[in-house]
Legacy VTK file of the C-alpha trace (Angstrom):
# vtk DataFile Version 3.0
C-alpha trace
ASCII
DATASET POLYDATA
POINTS 300 float
-2.124 11.316 15.890
-0.217 11.844 19.130
3.402 12.960 18.721
5.557 10.551 20.734
9.061 11.466 19.582
10.763 14.651 18.424
13.982 14.624 16.392
16.274 17.611 16.963
19.258 18.109 14.663
22.029 20.641 14.320
21.181 23.389 11.853
23.181 23.433 8.619
24.206 26.397 6.501
22.831 25.410 3.103
24.411 26.550 -0.144
22.612 24.120 -2.497
19.901 21.456 -2.194
19.959 18.333 -4.389
17.876 15.184 -4.813
18.967 11.521 -5.013
16.828 8.384 -5.075
16.847 4.749 -6.156
13.705 2.959 -7.338
12.807 -0.014 -9.511
12.076 0.805 -13.146
9.499 -1.823 -14.088
9.765 -1.059 -17.802
13.442 -2.043 -17.942
13.437 -4.431 -14.941
16.389 -2.532 -13.525
17.111 -0.249 -10.628
17.414 3.381 -11.619
19.144 6.220 -9.809
17.139 9.426 -10.133
18.945 12.672 -9.387
18.071 16.334 -9.647
19.846 19.629 -9.154
16.683 20.871 -7.469
16.147 19.269 -4.060
14.167 20.095 -0.968
10.850 19.878 -2.832
8.706 16.994 -4.069
10.299 15.365 -7.100
6.875 15.152 -8.773
6.729 18.936 -8.740
10.179 19.185 -10.322
9.191 16.650 -12.993
6.119 18.712 -13.848
7.675 22.187 -13.785
11.371 21.724 -14.676
11.875 18.182 -16.038
15.231 19.153 -17.572
16.675 19.256 -14.050
16.084 15.523 -13.564
18.292 12.788 -14.986
18.428 9.023 -14.577
21.156 6.377 -14.526
20.127 2.723 -14.890
21.972 0.014 -12.965
22.906 -3.314 -14.553
21.610 -6.036 -12.186
24.633 -8.217 -12.985
27.246 -5.645 -11.963
25.378 -3.416 -9.548
26.060 0.293 -9.245
29.546 0.914 -10.634
31.887 3.544 -9.133
32.017 5.452 -12.419
28.212 5.730 -12.387
28.231 7.293 -8.923
30.901 9.755 -10.088
28.939 10.514 -13.252
25.866 11.383 -11.199
27.845 13.728 -8.971
29.447 15.410 -11.992
25.971 15.948 -13.464
24.865 17.477 -10.167
27.725 19.959 -10.367
29.499 18.751 -7.245
33.188 19.331 -6.654
35.825 18.970 -3.967
34.711 17.446 -0.673
31.048 17.689 -1.661
31.812 15.488 -4.681
33.406 12.821 -2.471
30.508 13.002 -0.018
28.016 12.715 -2.881
29.688 9.599 -4.302
29.714 8.058 -0.834
26.029 8.906 -0.300
24.884 7.399 -3.612
26.958 4.255 -3.059
25.582 3.823 0.464
22.048 4.445 -0.775
22.426 1.646 -3.324
23.824 -0.787 -0.752
20.938 0.002 1.575
18.372 -0.477 -1.208
19.688 -3.906 -2.170
20.690 -5.122 1.271
17.423 -4.226 2.979
15.066 -5.157 0.088
13.744 -1.632 -0.308
11.275 -0.360 -2.879
12.427 3.248 -2.496
15.556 4.832 -1.031
15.597 8.618 -1.235
17.757 11.491 0.023
15.921 14.797 -0.198
17.680 17.054 0.233
21.354 16.258 -0.112
22.929 19.610 0.620
26.169 21.384 -0.107
27.119 23.454 2.920
28.753 26.858 2.774
32.079 25.322 3.765
31.896 22.905 0.793
30.808 19.666 2.450
28.043 17.348 1.276
25.440 16.169 3.758
22.252 14.083 3.649
19.725 16.175 5.582
16.628 14.025 5.137
16.006 10.516 3.833
13.094 8.208 3.182
13.114 4.417 2.788
10.206 2.163 1.843
10.729 -1.540 2.565
9.225 -4.438 0.627
6.713 -6.183 2.907
7.020 -9.365 0.842
10.702 -9.587 1.810
10.060 -9.168 5.539
10.800 -12.863 6.185
14.436 -12.159 5.274
14.669 -9.243 7.689
13.223 -10.078 11.113
14.972 -6.981 12.460
12.645 -4.783 10.393
9.849 -5.535 12.865
11.737 -3.507 15.478
11.525 -0.453 13.218
7.738 -0.513 12.956
5.883 2.021 15.086
2.392 0.587 15.524
1.137 3.889 16.925
1.630 5.358 13.436
-0.270 2.560 11.693
-3.991 2.319 10.945
-5.275 0.051 13.777
-7.595 -1.958 11.514
-4.785 -2.551 9.008
-2.531 -3.777 11.806
-5.223 -6.140 13.084
-5.910 -7.465 9.583
-2.211 -8.101 9.034
-2.104 -10.231 12.184
-4.791 -12.441 10.588
-2.915 -12.645 7.287
-5.477 -10.439 5.529
-4.676 -7.739 2.983
-6.674 -4.721 4.184
-6.378 -1.025 3.354
-8.660 1.563 4.930
-10.304 4.042 2.546
-12.716 6.956 2.951
-15.983 5.526 1.591
-19.065 3.886 3.095
-19.316 0.508 1.322
-17.280 -2.142 3.119
-15.831 -4.707 0.701
-14.844 -8.326 1.279
-13.489 -9.929 -1.882
-11.194 -12.805 -2.816
-8.350 -11.834 -5.120
-6.700 -8.437 -5.568
-7.896 -8.040 -9.156
-11.522 -8.699 -8.298
-11.188 -6.437 -5.253
-10.003 -3.514 -7.390
-12.712 -4.170 -9.975
-15.281 -4.225 -7.165
-14.111 -0.856 -5.879
-14.255 0.597 -9.400
-17.793 -0.650 -9.932
-18.944 0.714 -6.573
-17.675 4.133 -7.647
-19.407 3.817 -11.016
-22.630 3.039 -9.163
-22.370 6.297 -7.223
-20.842 5.263 -3.892
-17.338 5.051 -2.452
-15.544 1.934 -1.137
-14.641 1.998 2.554
-11.716 -0.363 2.140
-9.718 -2.814 0.103
-9.988 -6.277 1.664
-8.668 -9.403 -0.026
-9.398 -12.574 1.942
-7.039 -14.510 -0.334
-7.279 -17.645 -2.384
-7.533 -20.100 0.501
-10.056 -18.408 2.773
-11.263 -20.403 5.761
-14.466 -19.846 7.702
-12.346 -18.465 10.542
-10.491 -16.117 8.201
-13.748 -14.825 6.735
-15.119 -14.262 10.232
-12.027 -12.257 11.162
-12.374 -10.210 7.977
-16.023 -9.513 8.719
-15.195 -8.365 12.244
-12.714 -5.868 10.830
-15.321 -4.503 8.425
-17.782 -4.087 11.276
-15.177 -2.226 13.316
-15.151 0.600 10.768
-17.710 3.176 11.912
-17.901 4.685 8.404
-19.325 1.509 6.853
-23.024 1.821 5.979
-23.270 -1.327 3.874
-21.128 -4.425 3.348
-20.584 -6.010 -0.058
-19.230 -9.560 -0.074
-18.160 -10.450 -3.615
-16.724 -13.955 -3.969
-15.717 -15.813 -7.110
-15.119 -19.403 -6.114
-12.122 -21.011 -7.741
-9.829 -22.318 -5.043
-12.109 -20.632 -2.535
-15.290 -22.549 -1.740
-18.339 -20.312 -1.595
-20.019 -22.489 1.043
-17.014 -22.019 3.335
-17.190 -18.256 2.894
-20.942 -18.258 3.517
-20.513 -20.250 6.717
-17.839 -17.834 7.901
-20.129 -14.866 7.277
-23.047 -16.517 9.096
-20.822 -17.386 12.061
-19.452 -13.849 12.174
-22.898 -12.234 12.171
-24.113 -14.554 14.915
-21.013 -14.057 17.056
-20.955 -10.287 16.679
-24.634 -9.983 17.537
-26.622 -6.995 16.352
-25.586 -5.860 12.856
-27.079 -2.493 11.975
-25.830 -2.309 8.364
-27.208 -4.219 5.355
-25.088 -7.035 3.910
-25.045 -7.723 0.168
-23.635 -11.079 -0.939
-22.712 -12.214 -4.422
-21.381 -15.769 -4.755
-20.227 -17.279 -8.034
-18.244 -20.417 -8.801
-17.296 -23.378 -6.618
-20.180 -24.418 -4.355
-22.018 -21.135 -4.952
-25.430 -22.817 -4.752
-24.510 -24.459 -1.453
-23.266 -21.127 -0.133
-26.488 -19.346 -1.018
-28.451 -22.129 0.648
-26.450 -21.623 3.850
-27.276 -17.904 3.773
-30.980 -18.501 3.169
-31.190 -21.158 5.858
-29.450 -19.027 8.468
-32.527 -16.980 9.251
-30.401 -13.831 8.954
-31.175 -10.872 6.724
-28.811 -11.033 3.738
-29.326 -9.296 0.396
-28.212 -11.695 -2.336
-27.355 -10.719 -5.907
-26.796 -12.934 -8.924
-24.615 -10.551 -10.922
-21.570 -8.370 -10.302
-23.166 -5.083 -11.356
-26.387 -5.913 -9.553
-24.472 -6.498 -6.317
-22.482 -3.267 -6.604
-25.573 -1.213 -7.424
-27.506 -2.768 -4.558
-24.684 -1.992 -2.122
-24.360 1.579 -3.389
-28.105 2.151 -3.026
-28.221 0.680 0.474
-25.259 2.850 1.503
-27.189 5.892 0.367
-24.962 6.863 -2.521
-26.357 4.997 -5.507
-27.099 6.486 -8.889
LINES 1 301
300 0 1 2 3 4 5 6 7 8 9 10 11 12 13 14 15 16 17 18 19 20 21 22 23 24 25 26 27 28 29 30 31 32 33 34 35 36 37 38 39 40 41 42 43 44 45 46 47 48 49 50 51 52 53 54 55 56 57 58 59 60 61 62 63 64 65 66 67 68 69 70 71 72 73 74 75 76 77 78 79 80 81 82 83 84 85 86 87 88 89 90 91 92 93 94 95 96 97 98 99 100 101 102 103 104 105 106 107 108 109 110 111 112 113 114 115 116 117 118 119 120 121 122 123 124 125 126 127 128 129 130 131 132 133 134 135 136 137 138 139 140 141 142 143 144 145 146 147 148 149 150 151 152 153 154 155 156 157 158 159 160 161 162 163 164 165 166 167 168 169 170 171 172 173 174 175 176 177 178 179 180 181 182 183 184 185 186 187 188 189 190 191 192 193 194 195 196 197 198 199 200 201 202 203 204 205 206 207 208 209 210 211 212 213 214 215 216 217 218 219 220 221 222 223 224 225 226 227 228 229 230 231 232 233 234 235 236 237 238 239 240 241 242 243 244 245 246 247 248 249 250 251 252 253 254 255 256 257 258 259 260 261 262 263 264 265 266 267 268 269 270 271 272 273 274 275 276 277 278 279 280 281 282 283 284 285 286 287 288 289 290 291 292 293 294 295 296 297 298 299
């Protein structure tokens, strides 16, 4: 990617490097402050090599982070004097940011102690919850589209959940669970998925056409697998969207495997057969995945 901005900061004389972060602990349904006396490196590495240097403090959702908890963390980190005060302030601010901005991760790595005894956050990372974006319209100003995957950005504008991967089998599926199962089965059949694409539970013909266009924009795709289980989604609507997309795009030089099951599946298959277009239809999940893997050149 093209570098568009460079951040230049004043150099600091570092005596110690520490780690502080706040994440959601799904097992306890609470926020947890994770701290380590070893900062400046990936926390996963510390957890694997020196786990005794990591400790956690859980936050009661009814009271929030209490002042004594912030002090306890700084005591455990071995801070004193001005560095202790700066550490308490940093942890407290990190918690306020996490809650106030609907973050999923707020991390300072490293928090340093300088040679003159001050505490300073040298680097920080914040992940924001996309599902809370409606509460924070100002977050849109922080997004740098030049750093995003173009196809993911386009899919988001259509309300589609798309993630680019490294494989060759393009996937269009309804429902995140079925999408992940589809990717697993493609791998078991000897190929690799090119993407995660969930068209959602209320897919329209227009939405399916947009999804198909995105799949066709990926030059790595050698075969497309459309795997639809019709519950809320009507299979005939999906089929019509696929037919319209193929006709509007024009020449399609990759095979398309379609598996329809559930609401109006028979009608959907009839639309595909009557289109005069070359679709490969499968009656079963495994059959569809194996067919797609074989057509992509990676089947076992």
